[in-house]
C-alpha positions in Angstrom: 24.5 9.0 51.0 26.8 11.6 52.9 25.6 13.2 55.9 25.1 16.9 55.6 27.6 19.0 57.8 27.4 22.3 59.3 30.7 24.3 59.0 31.6 27.4 60.9 33.8 30.0 59.4 36.6 29.0 61.2 36.2 25.4 59.8 36.3 27.0 56.2 39.3 29.2 56.8 41.4 25.8 58.3 40.3 23.8 55.1 41.3 26.4 52.8 44.6 26.9 54.5 45.0 23.2 54.1 44.1 23.3 50.4 46.4 26.6 49.7 49.1 24.5 51.2 48.5 21.5 49.0 48.3 23.2 45.9 50.2 26.0 43.8 47.0 28.2 43.6 43.8 28.3 44.7 41.2 28.8 42.3 39.8 32.6 42.3 36.2 31.6 44.5 38.5 29.8 47.1 41.0 32.7 47.6 37.7 35.1 47.9 36.2 32.7 50.8 39.6 32.3 52.6 40.0 35.9 52.5 36.4 36.2 53.7 37.1 33.7 56.4 40.2 35.5 57.4 38.5 38.5 57.9 35.2 37.9 59.6 36.5 34.3 61.9 36.1 35.8 65.2 37.2 32.3 67.4 39.2 29.5 66.9 37.9 26.2 65.8 38.3 24.2 69.1 35.9 27.5 70.9 33.4 27.5 67.9 32.8 23.7 68.4 32.8 24.4 72.3 30.3 27.2 71.8 28.1 25.4 69.4 27.9 22.3 71.9 26.9 25.0 74.7 24.0 26.4 72.1 22.3 23.5 71.0 21.4 22.2 74.6 19.3 25.4 74.5 15.6 24.9 74.0 14.6 25.5 70.0 18.1 25.9 69.2 18.8 24.2 65.7 22.5 23.6 64.8 22.1 25.9 61.7 21.3 28.4 64.2 23.9 27.8 66.7 26.5 27.9 64.1 25.3 31.3 62.7 25.4 32.6 66.4 28.9 31.3 66.4 30.0 33.0 63.1 28.5 36.6 63.9 29.1 36.4 67.7 26.3 38.7 68.4 26.7 41.4 71.2 22.9 42.7 71.0 19.7 41.6 71.8 18.5 42.9 68.3 21.6 40.8 66.7 20.4 37.5 68.1 17.0 38.6 67.0 17.8 39.0 63.7 19.3 35.4 63.6 16.2 34.0 64.6 13.6 36.3 62.2 12.9 33.5 59.8 11.7 31.0 62.4 8.2 30.7 63.2 9.1 31.4 66.9 11.2 34.0 68.7 13.2 33.7 71.7 12.2 35.0 74.6 14.2 38.1 76.7 15.7 34.8 78.8 17.0 33.0 75.9 18.2 36.1 74.2 20.0 36.8 77.2 21.2 33.5 77.5 22.7 33.3 73.9 24.7 36.8 74.9 25.7 35.1 78.2 27.3 32.5 76.4 28.5 34.4 73.6 30.5 36.8 76.0 32.2 33.7 77.4 34.0 32.8 74.4 34.8 36.3 73.4 
């Protein structure tokens, strides 16, 4: 059984660009996904990996939430809280500030 792996928008963009080079034409869904990834990717794949690695060291930070943060690059506390709105816990002000500090480090 294959292990589940999370991908950032930067990962998706890179994978689809490679696929585009190997084919004559991408399928419509792939074209749309590539366009979305190109429009909304804010960091390089390398920077995303470094940011995610730092984020998952925090208490209560799951890998999926770390990838959401890396993709969305929130700039305000409300944006961070929105990412965690479906969790059974809320981040403290200090934890939220730590997330924002890490995000700013990579912008």
